[in-house]
C-alpha positions in Angstrom: -30.4 37.1 7.7 -29.6 40.9 6.7 -27.9 43.4 8.7 -29.6 46.0 10.7 -27.8 48.7 8.8 -26.8 47.5 5.6 -29.6 47.1 2.5 -30.4 42.9 2.2 -28.4 43.1 -1.2 -26.5 46.1 -0.8 -25.2 48.8 -3.1 -21.7 47.9 -3.8 -18.9 49.5 -5.7 -15.4 47.6 -5.7 -12.9 48.6 -3.4 -11.9 52.5 -3.7 -9.2 54.0 -1.4 -10.6 57.1 -1.8 -14.4 56.4 -0.3 -12.8 53.3 2.3 -14.5 54.5 5.9 -11.6 54.3 8.3 -12.3 52.5 11.9 -10.6 54.1 15.1 -8.1 51.2 16.3 -8.0 49.5 13.2 -5.0 49.5 10.7 -6.6 48.6 7.4 -3.7 46.9 4.8 -5.2 46.5 0.9 -3.6 43.7 -0.7 -4.2 42.3 -3.8 -3.4 38.3 -5.0 -0.3 37.8 -7.2 1.8 35.4 -9.4 1.7 31.8 -7.9 -1.3 32.7 -5.5 0.9 34.7 -3.0 -0.2 38.5 -2.3 1.2 41.6 -3.0 1.0 45.7 -2.6 -1.5 46.8 -5.3 0.8 50.0 -5.5 4.1 48.1 -5.9 3.3 44.7 -7.6 7.1 43.4 -7.7 7.1 43.2 -4.0 5.8 39.9 -3.1 4.6 39.3 0.4 5.7 37.3 3.6 4.7 37.6 6.8 7.6 38.6 8.3 7.4 41.6 5.3 3.7 42.1 6.1 4.7 42.6 10.0 7.5 45.2 8.9 4.9 47.3 7.0 2.4 47.2 9.1 5.0 48.5 11.9 5.6 51.4 9.9 2.8 52.6 8.4 0.3 51.5 11.3 0.3 52.0 15.0 1.8 49.6 17.8 -1.8 49.3 19.2 -4.3 48.9 16.8 -5.2 45.4 15.2 -5.4 44.9 11.3 -7.5 44.1 8.5 -6.6 42.8 5.7 -8.6 43.9 2.6 -8.4 41.0 0.3 -10.6 38.4 -1.9 -10.9 35.1 0.2 -8.4 36.5 2.8 -9.2 32.5 4.7 -7.1 30.9 2.3 -4.1 32.6 3.6 -5.2 31.8 6.9 -1.9 30.3 8.0 0.1 33.6 6.6 -2.0 35.9 8.7 -2.1 33.5 11.5 1.9 33.8 11.7 1.3 37.7 11.2 -0.6 38.0 14.6 2.0 36.0 16.1 4.6 38.4 14.8 2.4 41.8 15.7 0.6 40.9 19.3 -2.5 41.3 17.8 -5.9 40.6 16.0 -5.9 40.1 12.6 -9.2 40.2 10.5 -9.7 38.5 7.5 -12.2 37.9 5.0 -13.9 34.3 5.0 -13.3 31.9 1.9 -15.8 32.4 -1.3 -16.0 36.5 -0.6 -15.3 39.5 -2.4 -14.4 42.7 -0.4 -17.0 45.6 -1.6 -17.6 48.9 -0.5 -21.4 49.7 0.9 -23.1 52.4 2.1 -25.1 52.6 5.7 -28.5 52.5 5.0 -30.7 55.2 5.8 -34.4 54.8 7.4 -36.9 56.4 4.4 -34.5 56.6 1.7 -33.9 54.6 -1.7 -31.8 51.5 -1.1 -29.7 52.3 -4.4 -28.8 55.9 -3.7 -29.0 56.0 0.6 -25.8 57.3 2.2 -23.7 57.2 -1.2 -22.1 60.7 0.1 -20.1 59.7 2.8 -17.4 57.0 3.3 -18.0 53.6 2.1 -17.7 50.1 4.7 -15.9 47.7 3.7 -17.5 44.1 4.2 -17.0 40.7 2.7 -20.1 39.5 -0.1 -20.3 36.0 -0.3 -19.5 35.5 -4.2 -22.9 33.6 -4.8 -25.6 35.1 -2.4 -24.4 38.5 -2.9 -25.0 38.6 1.4 -22.5 40.4 4.0 -20.3 37.9 5.8 -18.5 38.5 8.9 -15.1 38.9 8.9 -12.8 35.8 10.6 -10.9 36.9 13.5 -6.8 35.5 13.8 -5.6 35.8 17.3 -2.1 35.5 17.8 -1.0 31.7 18.2 0.8 31.7 21.4 -2.1 33.9 23.2 -5.1 32.4 21.5 -8.4 31.9 23.1 -12.1 31.7 22.2 -13.0 35.2 24.2 -14.1 38.2 21.6 -11.9 40.7 20.5 -11.3 44.4 20.7 -13.5 45.3 18.0 -17.5 43.9 17.6 -18.4 42.3 14.3 -21.6 42.6 13.4 -22.5 41.0 9.5 -19.9 42.0 7.5 -19.3 45.8 9.4 -16.6 46.2 12.0 -17.9 48.1 15.2 -16.1 49.9 18.0 -16.8 48.4 21.1 -17.8 51.0 24.1 -17.7 51.4 27.2 -15.0 49.6 30.1 -13.0 47.1 28.7 -14.6 43.6 30.8 -13.6 40.1 30.0 -15.4 37.3 31.3 -13.1 34.9 33.9 -14.5 31.9 35.4 -16.8 33.6 38.2 -15.7 37.0 37.6 -14.2 39.0 35.1 -11.0 40.8 33.8 -10.5 44.7 33.6 -8.4 45.4 30.6 -6.5 48.4 29.1 -5.7 48.7 25.4 -2.1 48.0 26.1 -2.7 44.8 28.2 -6.1 43.6 26.4 -4.0 40.5 24.2 -2.3 39.3 27.1 -5.2 39.7 29.4 -7.2 37.9 27.2 -5.4 35.1 27.0 -4.8 34.9 31.1 -8.7 35.0 31.5 -9.0 32.1 29.5 -7.3 29.9 31.2 -8.2 30.2 34.7 -10.6 28.0 35.7 -13.8 27.6 38.3 -11.9 25.5 41.5 -14.3 26.6 44.3 -17.6 28.2 44.5 -18.1 31.2 46.5 -14.9 32.8 45.2 -15.8 35.8 42.5 -12.4 36.7 40.9 -11.6 40.4 39.6 -8.3 41.0 37.4 -7.3 44.5 37.7 -3.4 46.4 37.3 -3.4 47.8 40.4 -1.4 51.4 40.5 -0.4 53.6 43.6 -4.0 55.4 44.2 -5.9 52.9 42.8 -7.2 50.2 40.0 -6.2 50.9 36.2 -9.4 50.4 34.1 -9.2 50.8 30.1 -12.0 52.0 28.1 -13.0 50.6 24.4 -11.9 54.5 23.3 -8.3 53.8 24.2 -8.2 56.1 27.4 -7.3 54.5 30.9 -7.8 56.4 34.0 -7.0 55.3 37.9 -10.1 54.3 39.7 -10.2 54.3 43.2 -11.9 51.5 45.4 -15.3 53.1 45.2 -15.4 53.4 41.8 -14.0 49.8 41.4 -17.5 49.2 42.9 -19.6 50.5 40.8 -18.3 48.9 37.5 -18.2 45.5 39.2 -21.5 46.0 40.3 -23.7 43.4 38.5 -21.5 40.8 40.4 -22.9 38.9 43.3 -20.5 40.8 45.7 -22.3 41.3 49.0 -21.6 38.9 51.4 -18.8 37.3 49.0 -15.1 36.4 48.9 -13.6 39.0 46.1 -9.9 37.5 44.9 -8.4 40.7 43.3 -5.5 39.1 40.6 -3.2 41.9 40.5 0.5 43.1 41.2 1.7 45.3 44.0 3.4 47.9 43.4 7.1 47.7 44.6 7.3 51.1 46.5 6.0 51.3 50.0 4.1 54.1 50.2 2.3 53.3 47.0 1.5 49.8 48.8 -0.3 51.8 51.6 -2.2 54.0 49.4 -3.5 50.9 47.5 -4.2 49.3 50.9 -6.5 51.8 51.7 -8.3 51.6 48.2 -8.8 47.9 48.7 -10.2 48.7 52.5 -12.5 50.9 50.5 -13.5 48.1 47.8 -14.2 45.8 50.5 -16.5 48.5 53.2 -18.3 49.5 49.5 -19.0 46.1 48.2 -19.8 44.5 51.6 -17.3 41.4 50.5 -14.5 40.6 51.8 -11.6 41.2 49.3 -8.5 38.4 49.6 -5.3 40.0 47.5 -1.6 38.8 47.6 0.5 40.1 50.5 1.6 43.8 49.9 4.4 43.5 47.5 3.6 40.1 45.7 1.6 39.3 42.9 -1.0 36.8 41.9 0.3 34.2 40.0 -1.6 31.3 37.3 -0.9 28.0 37.9 -1.5 26.4 35.0 -1.9 22.9 35.4 -5.1 23.6 38.0 -6.5 26.9 36.5 -6.0 28.2 39.9 -4.6 31.5 41.3 -1.2 30.9 43.9 -0.1 34.3 45.9 3.5 35.4 46.0 5.4 37.5 48.0 7.7 40.6 46.9 10.1 37.8 47.1 8.6 35.6 44.6 8.1 32.9 47.4 5.1 31.3 47.9 2.9 33.2 50.8 -0.6 33.2 52.0 -3.5 35.3 50.8 -4.3 38.7 52.4 -7.7 39.5 53.5 -9.6 43.1 54.1 -13.4 42.5 55.8 -15.5 45.1 56.1 -16.6 46.2 59.5 -19.6 44.9 59.6 -19.0 41.4 58.7 -20.6 38.7 60.2 -19.0 35.5 61.5 -15.7 33.9 60.6 -14.6 33.9 57.0 -15.8 31.0 54.9 -12.4 30.7 52.9 -9.1 29.9 54.2 -5.5 30.8 52.8 -3.6 28.0 53.1 0.6 28.5 52.9 0.8 27.0 49.8 -0.8 30.4 48.7 -4.1 29.0 47.7 -7.5 30.1 48.9 -9.8 27.3 49.7 -13.6 26.8 51.0 -13.7 26.0 54.6 -17.7 24.2 53.6 -16.2 22.0 50.3 -12.6 21.0 51.7 -12.3 17.2 52.4 -10.3 15.2 55.3 -7.7 13.3 54.2 -8.0 9.8 54.0 -5.2 7.7 55.4 -4.6 4.1 54.4 -3.5 1.5 57.4 -2.5 -1.6 55.9 0.1 -4.9 56.5 1.4 -3.1 59.7 2.9 -0.1 57.4 2.7 3.5 59.1 0.0 5.3 57.8 -0.1 7.8 54.9 -2.0 10.7 52.9 -3.2 9.6 49.9 -5.8 12.0 49.0 -6.7 15.6 49.0 -8.6 18.3 47.6 -5.5 21.2 47.8 -3.8 21.7 44.7 -0.2 21.8 45.4 -1.2 22.3 49.0 -0.5 20.5 52.1 -1.9 17.5 53.3 -4.4 19.0 56.3 -7.3 17.6 57.2 -10.6 19.4 56.8 -14.1 19.0 57.4 -16.8 17.2 55.5 -15.8 14.4 53.9 -17.5 13.1 50.8 -20.9 15.1 52.3 -22.6 18.2 50.6 -22.0 21.5 50.7 -23.4 23.1 54.2 -26.8 25.5 53.8 -26.6 29.1 54.4 -28.2 27.7 58.6 -25.7 24.9 59.1 -22.4 25.5 61.0 -19.1 24.1 59.6 -18.2 20.7 60.2 -15.4 21.8 61.7 -16.1 24.0 64.1 -17.3 20.2 66.0 -15.5 18.0 68.1 -15.4 14.9 67.9 -17.3 12.8 71.3 -14.0 12.0 72.8 -13.3 15.6 72.5 -10.3 15.3 69.8 -11.1 17.8 67.4 -12.5 17.5 64.0 -9.9 18.7 62.0 -7.4 15.8 63.6 -9.4 13.0 63.2 -8.1 9.9 60.7 -10.3 8.1 58.1 -9.8 4.2 57.7 -10.1 4.3 53.9 -8.8 0.6 53.8 -11.6 -1.3 51.6 -13.1 -4.3 53.4 -11.5 -6.6 51.0 -7.8 -5.6 52.3 -7.3 -3.4 48.7 -5.5 -0.4 49.5 -6.9 2.9 48.5 -4.0 4.3 47.3 -3.0 2.2 44.2 -2.8 3.2 41.4 -5.5 2.6 38.7 -4.4 0.3 36.1 -4.8 2.4 32.4 -5.5 1.5 29.0 -5.7 3.0 25.7 -8.7 1.1 24.4 -12.2 2.9 24.4 -13.8 0.1 25.1 -12.9 -1.0 28.2 -15.0 1.9 30.2 -18.0 0.2 29.2 -17.0 -3.4 30.3 -18.7 -4.7 33.6 -19.9 -7.7 34.0 -22.5 -9.2 36.5 -19.6 -10.7 38.4 -18.7 -6.4 39.0 -15.9 -4.4 37.8 -12.2 -5.5 37.0 -10.0 -5.6 40.4 -8.0 -3.0 40.4 -10.3 -1.2 38.3 -8.8 0.3 34.8 -8.9 3.5 33.4 -9.4 4.2 29.8 -8.2 7.2 27.8 -10.7 8.8 26.3 -10.9 11.1 23.5 -13.1 13.8 22.8 -16.9 13.1 21.9 -17.8 13.8 18.9 -20.0 17.7 17.9 -23.1 17.6 17.0 -24.7 19.2 13.9 -26.5 22.0 15.0 -30.3 23.9 13.8 -31.9 27.1 14.7 -35.1 26.6 16.4 -37.9 28.7 15.5 -39.2 31.7 17.1 -42.2 29.3 18.6 -40.6 26.5 19.6 -41.1 25.4 22.8 -39.6 27.4 26.1 -36.4 25.9 27.2 -36.9 27.1 31.2 -34.2 30.2 32.3 -36.1 33.4 31.7 -32.8 35.3 30.0 -32.8 32.2 27.2 -35.1 33.3 24.1 -36.3 31.4 22.0 -35.1 30.6 18.7 -31.3 29.3 20.2 -29.2 26.7 17.9 -29.8 23.0 19.6 -28.5 19.6 18.1 -29.9 18.1 15.2 -28.7 14.8 16.2 -28.5 12.8 19.2 -24.9 12.9 20.8 -23.1 12.3 23.9 -21.3 14.4 26.6 -19.9 14.4 30.1 -22.0 17.0 32.5 -19.6 17.0 36.0 -21.1 15.9 39.4 -20.4 17.0 42.8 -20.4 13.8 43.7 -20.9 9.8 42.8 -22.9 9.7 39.5 -25.0 7.2 40.6 -26.6 9.5 43.7 -26.6 12.0 41.3 -29.2 10.3 38.8 -31.1 8.9 41.6 -31.5 12.1 44.1 -31.3 15.0 40.9 -27.9 17.4 40.5 -27.4 19.9 42.8 -27.5 23.6 41.5 -28.4 26.7 41.8 -29.2 27.1 37.9 -32.3 26.0 35.8 -29.6 24.3 33.3 -26.9 21.9 33.3 -23.4 22.3 31.5 -21.9 19.6 29.4 -18.3 19.4 27.4 -17.0 17.0 24.8 -13.6 17.0 25.9 -13.4 14.7 28.7 -9.9 16.4 29.3 -11.8 20.0 30.5 -12.3 18.3 34.2 -9.5 18.1 36.8 -8.3 15.4 38.3 -10.2 13.5 40.8 -13.8 15.0 39.8 -16.8 12.7 39.1 -18.5 12.7 35.6 -21.7 11.7 34.4 -22.1 11.0 30.6 -25.4 11.4 29.1 -26.9 10.8 25.6 -28.9 14.2 24.4 -31.8 14.0 21.8 -32.5 16.3 19.3 -33.0 19.7 20.8 -31.9 19.3 24.0 -28.6 21.1 23.9 -28.0 24.6 23.5 -24.4 25.8 21.9 -22.8 28.0 23.6 -20.8 29.2 21.2 -23.8 30.7 19.5 -25.6 31.3 22.4 -28.5 34.6 20.9 -29.0 36.0 24.1 -28.0 38.4 26.8 -25.8 36.2 29.2 -25.6 37.4 33.1 -22.8 38.6 34.4 -22.8 34.9 36.8 -22.6 32.8 33.6 -20.3 34.7 31.3 -17.2 33.2 31.8 -19.2 30.3 30.2 -19.0 32.3 26.9 -15.0 31.6 26.8 -15.6 27.8 26.2 -15.3 26.1 23.3 -17.7 22.3 22.6 -19.6 23.1 25.5 -23.5 23.2 25.7 -26.3 24.0 28.2 -28.9 21.1 28.6 -32.0 23.7 30.1 -34.4 22.3 33.0 -37.5 22.2 30.5 -34.9 20.3 27.9 -33.9 17.4 30.5 -36.6 15.3 29.5 -34.2 14.4 26.4 -31.2 13.8 28.7 -30.5 10.1 30.0 -27.9 9.2 31.8 -25.4 6.3 30.2 -22.2 6.0 32.9 -20.4 7.5 35.4 -16.7 8.2 35.8 -14.0 9.2 37.9 -10.8 11.5 36.4 -7.6 10.3 36.8 -5.5 11.9 34.9 -5.7 14.5 31.5 -8.2 12.5 29.2 -8.1 9.2 31.4 -11.6 8.0 33.1 -12.4 5.4 35.6 -15.8 3.4 35.9 -17.1 4.7 39.2 -20.1 1.7 39.1 -23.9 2.2 37.3 -25.4 5.7 36.6 -28.4 5.0 34.5 -31.7 6.7 34.9 -34.6 7.1 33.0 -34.0 11.0 33.0 -31.9 13.4 34.5 -33.2 16.4 36.8 -32.1 19.4 38.9 -32.3 19.6 42.2 -32.5 23.2 43.7 -30.0 22.9 46.8 -28.6 25.3 49.1 -24.8 27.3 47.6 -23.2 29.6 48.8 -24.8 32.3 46.1 -28.5 31.1 46.5 -31.4 32.4 48.6 -33.4 29.7 50.5 -32.0 26.9 48.6 -33.9 28.3 45.5 -32.7 28.6 41.9 -31.2 31.7 41.0 -33.3 33.0 38.2 -36.0 33.6 40.7 -39.0 35.9 40.1 -38.1 39.7 42.0 -40.2 42.2 43.7 -40.5 44.6 43.7 -40.2 45.0 39.3 -39.4 48.8 39.7 -39.1 51.9 42.4 -39.4 51.3 46.2 -41.9 49.2 48.5 -43.2 49.1 51.7 -42.7 45.5 53.5 -42.8 44.2 57.3 -40.3 41.6 59.1 -41.0 39.9 62.1 -38.2 39.9 64.3 -37.1 38.4 67.9 -36.7 41.4 70.9 -33.9 39.7 72.3 -31.4 38.1 69.4 -27.6 38.0 68.2 -28.8 39.5 65.2 -30.5 38.9 61.6 -30.8 35.3 60.9 -28.5 33.7 58.4 -29.1 33.2 54.9 -33.0 34.6 54.6 -35.0 36.4 56.8 -38.9 36.0 55.7 -41.0 39.5 54.8 -44.3 40.5 54.4 -46.2 42.9 52.5 -49.0 43.4 55.4 -48.6 43.4 59.0 -49.1 39.9 60.0 -51.1 39.5 63.8 -49.3 41.0 66.8 -47.1 38.4 68.9 -45.9 38.8 72.0 -41.8 39.0 72.5 -41.4 39.9 68.8 -41.1 43.2 66.7 -42.2 44.8 63.8 -39.9 46.4 61.3 -41.6 48.5 58.3 -39.0 48.6 55.7 -38.3 50.1 52.5 -37.4 47.5 49.7 -35.4 48.5 46.2 -36.1 47.1 43.1 -35.8 43.5 42.9 -34.5 43.0 46.2 -36.1 40.0 47.5 -37.5 37.2 46.2 -41.5 37.0 44.7 -41.9 33.1 46.2 -45.4 33.4 44.7 -45.1 34.5 41.2 -41.4 32.0 41.5 -43.8 29.0 42.2 -46.1 29.8 38.9 -42.7 30.0 37.1 -41.3 26.8 37.9 -44.9 25.0 38.4 -44.2 23.9 34.0 -40.5 22.8 34.7 -41.1 19.3 35.8 -37.7 18.6 35.9 -36.7 20.8 38.9 -37.5 20.2 42.4 -37.4 23.0 44.5 -38.6 24.1 47.8 -40.6 27.0 46.2 -43.4 24.7 46.5 -43.4 24.2 50.4 -42.7 27.8 51.1 -45.8 28.8 49.4 -47.6 26.2 51.0 -46.0 27.9 54.3 -47.9 31.4 53.4 -44.2 32.9 53.0 -44.6 35.8 50.6 -41.3 37.3 49.9 -37.8 36.0 50.5 -34.9 38.6 51.4 -31.7 37.3 51.1 -29.0 38.3 53.6 -26.3 40.0 50.7 -29.2 42.7 50.8 -29.4 43.1 54.4 -27.7 46.5 54.2 -29.7 47.7 51.2 -32.9 47.8 53.5 -33.9 51.0 55.3 -36.0 50.8 58.4 -38.8 53.5 58.4 -40.8 52.2 61.2 -40.6 49.8 64.4 -43.7 48.5 66.3 -43.9 46.5 69.1 -46.5 43.9 70.7 -48.6 45.4 73.2 -52.1 44.6 74.9 -52.6 41.9 71.6 -51.9 44.8 68.9 -48.8 46.6 67.5 -47.7 49.7 68.9 -45.3 52.3 67.4 -41.7 52.7 69.2 -40.8 55.9 69.5 -37.3 57.3 69.4 -36.4 54.6 66.7 -33.8 56.7 63.9 -34.2 55.4 60.5 -31.7 53.6 59.1 -29.9 50.2 57.4 -31.9 47.4 59.2 -28.7 45.5 60.2 -27.5 48.7 62.6 -31.4 49.6 63.4 -31.8 45.9 65.0 -28.8 45.9 66.8 -29.3 49.4 68.4 -33.1 48.2 68.9 -31.7 44.8 70.7 -29.0 46.2 72.6 -31.2 48.6 73.9 -33.6 45.7 75.4 -32.2 45.6 79.1 -35.8 43.5 80.4 -36.2 39.7 79.3 -38.9 39.3 76.6 -42.4 39.3 77.6 -43.5 35.9 75.4 -41.4 33.4 73.7 -39.1 34.1 71.1 
């Protein structure tokens, strides 16, 4: 494919330093081949270079903050040498692919002759394939100890090196990292190592300063932002009503800590999120073996996270700050299973908290509570014993102790040894190597749709049948029977079982040609909530419209790094997605829905009880036209900004062709629900008028001050001193 900015067969010249175009922030080093294949400086042919001498040359003549581009033919032949240079400098090194020549080319000028366009100005250095004479992308070598799959400081566009623009942002697992030019390489390395531990936690890595948060731009400048300004920068993340974890280090001065705390409170008020930070004076530390963050105090000891909640936050926090410095979800924590066998005193054998104390929690093995369900931890047992003090007997019927470690075998075939009498006792864990990577092919633009609306056609898909692993939230056999609970219109598959943490369940699937899209070669703009996937290797999307090509072949549980233990039958015709309620979804619908209004601000109506304790949790039904008057209700006329509600009818039409996806949208549509407003948008909705049910119709209430929906409703309901005239 030809570049958009240079001719398909570029007008090239041999490298000429006098005409060379410099790129800001990039140091260009011109090297030539010398005797015995070693490299030399063209102006000093008697001096042969090794990695240390190249690094010294760059330090003496370049800027310490710049990346390095090596201008030499077949640069990839010396990849080991230049990787060592990247490690010595602590910066990326750009080299040409093997089989290419470095040539100069001019940018194409629209309407000008291809042979003479733009030849008077500086010329771009471009690697050209020696046979096809087409431009090739530069290869980026990162420092070995800090190497990741995340992008570098520059954008590479078919032979051209372009400076990026805007704020320096790197994708995190369910969040982002804000960096500066000075700490970009280190931020990129740590961002790559953070995993997705608990759903519902949004992580933002940022450098803290006394008066706010340090943010850098790709122009090389940086500035301190207030809490309100930081909220604007991360506004594309789903923060309202969520939990925001700040990965930062507090300043050591007490006055600076107080000012930073004020900015953190401002961040919480502006975003509507509960902001979690390490204790003042402390820092957040990455736990490599768990790919999670742990809070430390000023002395470096483990300490609980501190929460900054908005003033109008409803209900208890959805996260628990454990004494061992972790954040865990109250909805997904499991009770400890205790073993009582042979008169031995009970002892803990299982917990979901990494490095945490053995402390019970709610919801043993059950699904995540929905938006309208109360956490099981708030309930009590029938005999009056608190739920968090209960003990689960985990002794199997055959008398075998749950805590007995499984046998391990390096024979890969043992994973499939299940006879008619059942699996061996005790179970056998198998050391499983990464599965083979499939060949890829680019689909045509006219290929069938994928399902997610942001996935445009023409992606690179698997050209052959291959197998991969999909992480499941519970028993793989149950997932095959009931469908994979997910708020996305795709599943995530990976080849290396070592990518999964210990104790999680995996489903092994067989994917027919065209059923998987390679994440590393995505040709679409990825939503902010999914950009953490861009930093992963050997990861594939299984889009909903292609799930008829995906078949389960077995279920496993991880028993260590790379060790898998079969957990029973997990076979089925095809795999399906079940849009289950999660902390991020609205009414249990997928994240990719049709929004209303498509532009501008539109009028809608909400039907609310006169007397209540506030707005419903999770979501609220809206109407395009006023419904019939009902005693005991208020008709609230609101103004809805762009894309704040879910258009149920349009969503049902979009999801109808996806036979492998089960959602609630059809039942909602049949029930006459037109619009759904998520609770995270309540504060964004402005009340214009309020009507009361009188004499069989709606009568406007006087004296109502327009304002945000939650605040206006609280004033109306607190002023209602008389009981409602009818049922609510």
